Backbone bond lengths (Angstrom), bond angles and torsions (degrees), N, CA, C in turn:
res aa  C-N    CA-C-N  psi(-1)  N-CA   C-N-CA  omega(-1)  CA-C   N-CA-C  phi
1 M - - - 1.438 - - 1.535 111.13 -
2 R 1.319 117.12 -36.89 1.454 121.34 -176.82 1.532 112.49 -63.28
3 P 1.349 120.85 -43.77 1.467 119.78 178.40 1.533 112.55 -60.59
4 V 1.312 117.57 -35.05 1.464 120.18 179.44 1.525 109.87 -65.09
5 S 1.319 117.92 -41.50 1.464 121.97 179.26 1.523 110.89 -63.71
6 F 1.331 116.90 -40.89 1.456 120.81 178.98 1.521 110.72 -64.18
7 I 1.311 117.77 -43.46 1.463 122.14 179.22 1.523 110.36 -64.29
8 T 1.316 116.88 -42.56 1.466 120.67 178.28 1.524 110.83 -61.75
9 L 1.319 116.51 -44.02 1.456 121.03 178.59 1.531 110.82 -63.28
10 A 1.322 116.81 -42.72 1.463 121.09 179.20 1.527 110.88 -62.32
11 L 1.329 117.48 -43.29 1.467 120.88 178.16 1.523 111.55 -63.82
12 L 1.304 116.58 -38.78 1.461 121.11 178.39 1.530 110.86 -63.47
13 I 1.317 117.01 -44.26 1.469 121.29 179.23 1.525 110.54 -63.82
14 I 1.317 117.38 -44.52 1.465 121.24 178.76 1.520 110.60 -61.25
15 S 1.312 116.85 -41.30 1.462 121.33 178.99 1.524 111.67 -62.61
16 V 1.325 116.86 -43.93 1.468 121.05 179.59 1.525 110.53 -65.00
17 L 1.324 117.59 -44.65 1.458 120.89 179.49 1.518 111.53 -64.17
18 S 1.308 117.41 -38.75 1.457 121.60 178.24 1.521 110.80 -64.48
19 T 1.321 117.09 -42.69 1.460 121.20 178.66 1.519 110.59 -64.54
20 T 1.320 117.77 -39.97 1.461 121.64 178.09 1.518 110.60 -63.80
21 A 1.316 117.85 -42.34 1.462 121.22 178.79 1.521 110.94 -63.79
22 Q 1.328 117.19 -38.95 1.458 119.99 178.87 1.517 111.01 -67.85
23 A 1.317 118.40 -32.61 1.462 121.53 179.27 1.521 111.10 -66.99
24 E 1.336 117.60 -25.19 1.454 121.60 178.97 1.525 112.47 -77.75
25 N 1.338 118.16 -15.53 1.455 120.37 178.58 1.513 109.04 -60.98
26 R 1.314 115.70 130.45 1.453 120.46 -178.62 1.521 110.02 -102.34
27 R 1.293 115.25 151.99 1.454 120.67 179.23 1.524 109.33 -88.09
28 I 1.323 117.10 127.46 1.459 121.19 178.44 1.521 108.37 -73.34
29 I 1.330 115.60 125.46 1.458 120.85 177.44 1.518 109.66 -86.49
30 T 1.323 115.90 -49.74 1.460 120.32 178.83 1.520 109.76 -158.17
31 Q 1.312 114.40 167.34 1.457 121.08 178.85 1.518 107.04 -138.55
32 L 1.317 117.01 123.47 1.456 122.45 179.52 1.518 108.09 -103.92
33 E 1.328 116.50 117.63 1.461 120.97 -178.89 1.520 109.14 -102.33
34 L 1.320 115.33 114.32 1.455 122.40 177.03 1.522 108.28 -103.29
35 R 1.320 117.28 178.86 1.463 119.35 -179.29 1.522 113.05 -61.49
36 D 1.322 115.56 -45.03 1.464 119.01 -173.14 1.521 114.89 -110.22
37 R 1.341 117.64 -5.87 1.460 119.84 -179.50 1.522 111.12 -152.11
38 I 1.310 114.39 159.97 1.464 122.32 175.71 1.525 106.47 -121.85
39 V 1.320 116.21 134.16 1.461 120.93 177.27 1.517 107.54 -115.00
40 K 1.330 116.60 119.12 1.464 121.71 175.74 1.517 108.06 -100.73
41 I 1.322 115.78 131.58 1.456 121.25 177.74 1.517 107.13 -113.58
42 T 1.317 115.42 121.59 1.461 121.01 -179.60 1.523 109.56 -122.39
43 S 1.314 114.72 161.26 1.465 118.99 177.24 1.518 108.70 -92.16
44 G 1.313 115.74 134.78 1.455 121.82 177.48 1.512 109.98 -125.76
45 S 1.286 116.63 172.99 1.463 120.24 -178.50 1.525 111.86 -66.94
46 Q 1.323 117.65 -24.39 1.465 121.88 -179.70 1.526 112.52 -103.73
47 G 1.320 118.40 8.92 1.462 121.41 -178.98 1.517 110.86 125.48
48 L 1.324 115.83 -156.59 1.458 120.84 -178.28 1.522 110.64 -75.40
49 I 1.333 115.11 142.06 1.458 122.95 178.23 1.527 107.23 -120.98
50 Y 1.334 116.30 131.92 1.457 121.99 -177.27 1.525 110.23 -111.64
51 S 1.339 115.82 141.15 1.459 122.08 172.84 1.518 107.94 -129.01
52 V 1.323 116.71 137.66 1.459 122.62 179.90 1.520 107.33 -111.66
53 I 1.339 115.60 125.86 1.463 121.66 -173.16 1.522 108.89 -130.94
54 S 1.324 116.92 142.30 1.461 120.36 175.41 1.527 108.74 -79.02
55 P 1.341 117.62 161.16 1.470 119.67 -179.62 1.532 114.17 -59.28
56 D 1.342 117.43 -25.25 1.469 119.18 178.92 1.532 112.47 -84.41
57 G 1.352 116.94 1.40 1.458 120.59 175.77 1.516 115.47 99.29
58 T 1.325 117.69 -1.81 1.460 120.88 178.51 1.526 109.59 -71.87
59 V 1.315 116.74 127.76 1.464 121.07 178.68 1.527 108.05 -78.98
60 L 1.324 116.29 116.41 1.458 121.76 -179.76 1.524 111.46 -87.16
61 D 1.310 116.95 -37.42 1.464 123.76 176.54 1.513 107.77 -154.13
62 A 1.308 116.82 143.42 1.468 120.36 -179.46 1.519 110.09 -139.93
63 N 1.316 114.56 158.34 1.468 122.79 176.01 1.526 112.72 57.11
64 L 1.327 116.35 43.05 1.458 121.11 178.08 1.519 109.62 -93.08
65 N 1.326 117.04 138.36 1.461 118.58 170.43 1.531 107.42 -86.38
66 E 1.319 117.36 -179.07 1.463 120.48 -174.87 1.529 112.05 -62.32
67 T 1.311 117.35 -40.81 1.464 121.47 -179.96 1.522 111.11 -64.87
68 Q 1.325 116.68 -43.02 1.467 120.72 179.47 1.523 111.00 -65.76
69 L 1.332 117.09 -39.16 1.463 120.13 177.60 1.522 109.86 -62.47
70 A 1.327 117.64 -43.35 1.465 121.59 179.51 1.526 111.41 -63.15
71 Q 1.324 117.71 -36.20 1.461 121.22 -179.39 1.523 112.32 -75.96
72 K 1.324 117.34 -44.84 1.464 121.17 -174.86 1.523 113.51 -83.49
73 H 1.325 116.92 -33.08 1.464 121.64 -176.38 1.530 109.64 -137.08
74 P 1.341 118.22 68.94 1.467 119.87 -175.44 1.525 113.66 -60.40
75 E 1.329 117.00 -34.25 1.467 119.74 -179.95 1.528 111.23 -67.78
76 L 1.317 117.69 -34.40 1.466 120.73 176.08 1.522 110.98 -74.01
77 Y 1.308 116.31 -39.56 1.462 120.83 179.75 1.526 110.35 -57.47
78 E 1.320 116.36 -41.48 1.466 120.24 179.61 1.525 111.60 -65.09
79 K 1.317 117.69 -25.32 1.467 120.76 -179.70 1.523 113.09 -88.07
80 V 1.321 117.26 -28.12 1.469 118.90 -175.42 1.521 113.91 -104.53
81 R 1.306 116.21 -5.72 1.467 118.89 178.45 1.521 108.27 -55.40
82 P 1.317 117.81 116.29 1.467 120.69 -165.10 1.515 116.44 -69.15
83 A 1.312 119.89 -38.12 1.461 119.28 -176.29 1.513 109.79 -161.40
84 V 1.300 113.59 159.24 1.452 119.96 173.30 1.511 106.19 -111.84
85 A 1.309 116.45 115.42 1.464 120.22 -178.87 1.515 109.31 -88.86
86 K 1.305 114.76 143.42 1.459 119.76 176.66 1.518 108.48 -98.16
87 D 1.308 117.22 -158.89 1.457 122.37 179.61 1.524 110.21 -52.51
88 A 1.317 116.97 139.68 1.467 121.69 -177.55 1.520 112.37 -60.54
89 N 1.325 117.89 -25.77 1.466 121.09 179.92 1.524 112.66 -79.01
90 I 1.312 116.17 -15.25 1.462 120.57 179.69 1.523 107.74 -97.45
91 S 1.317 116.61 128.31 1.464 119.74 -177.69 1.522 111.79 -82.14
92 E 1.302 117.07 7.73 1.453 121.68 -176.30 1.528 110.78 -91.68
93 A 1.293 117.02 133.78 1.460 123.10 172.13 1.511 106.58 -141.13
94 M 1.307 117.04 151.25 1.457 118.02 -179.42 1.519 110.01 -122.36
95 L 1.300 115.33 146.71 1.456 120.78 176.99 1.514 107.97 -73.26
96 W 1.291 116.01 133.55 1.452 120.86 -176.15 1.512 108.91 -102.61
97 M 1.330 117.69 125.00 1.459 121.60 -173.83 1.530 112.68 -116.29
98 G 1.285 118.71 25.63 1.456 120.48 179.02 1.509 110.68 137.57
99 E 1.321 116.56 -150.07 1.455 120.67 -177.35 1.521 111.03 -74.28
100 F 1.332 115.30 147.13 1.453 120.19 174.61 1.522 108.67 -80.63
101 P 1.332 117.45 144.88 1.465 118.83 178.05 1.528 110.10 -67.74
102 D 1.322 116.17 148.57 1.457 121.42 178.39 1.520 107.93 -87.31
103 N 1.325 116.88 103.89 1.463 121.90 -177.96 1.520 112.39 -92.02
104 S 1.316 118.20 5.71 1.458 121.06 -177.21 1.520 112.65 -80.72
105 K 1.312 118.29 -11.01 1.474 121.80 -176.96 1.498 111.62 -87.18
């Protein structure tokens, strides 16, 4: 009787650990493919999660939040920053596609 209980307990633990691992899987929101790098944006419990990957599939950085992406890869951050929000009372937002033109000249 004792070996059966041990096996049942072991199966239960494996099942719980497997379910926990599956809960950590994040949903990919989008993937930006550049010439030299790929940026995957996934949804996480604390917000967006960024991963930087080389074209051959090597993970260069993973599980970065927006601040970490800006610090470690500022050139990528400027390309993937999703939007520039204006005043909260204005329902207008524009998609940001890179650097803003310098209109001061």
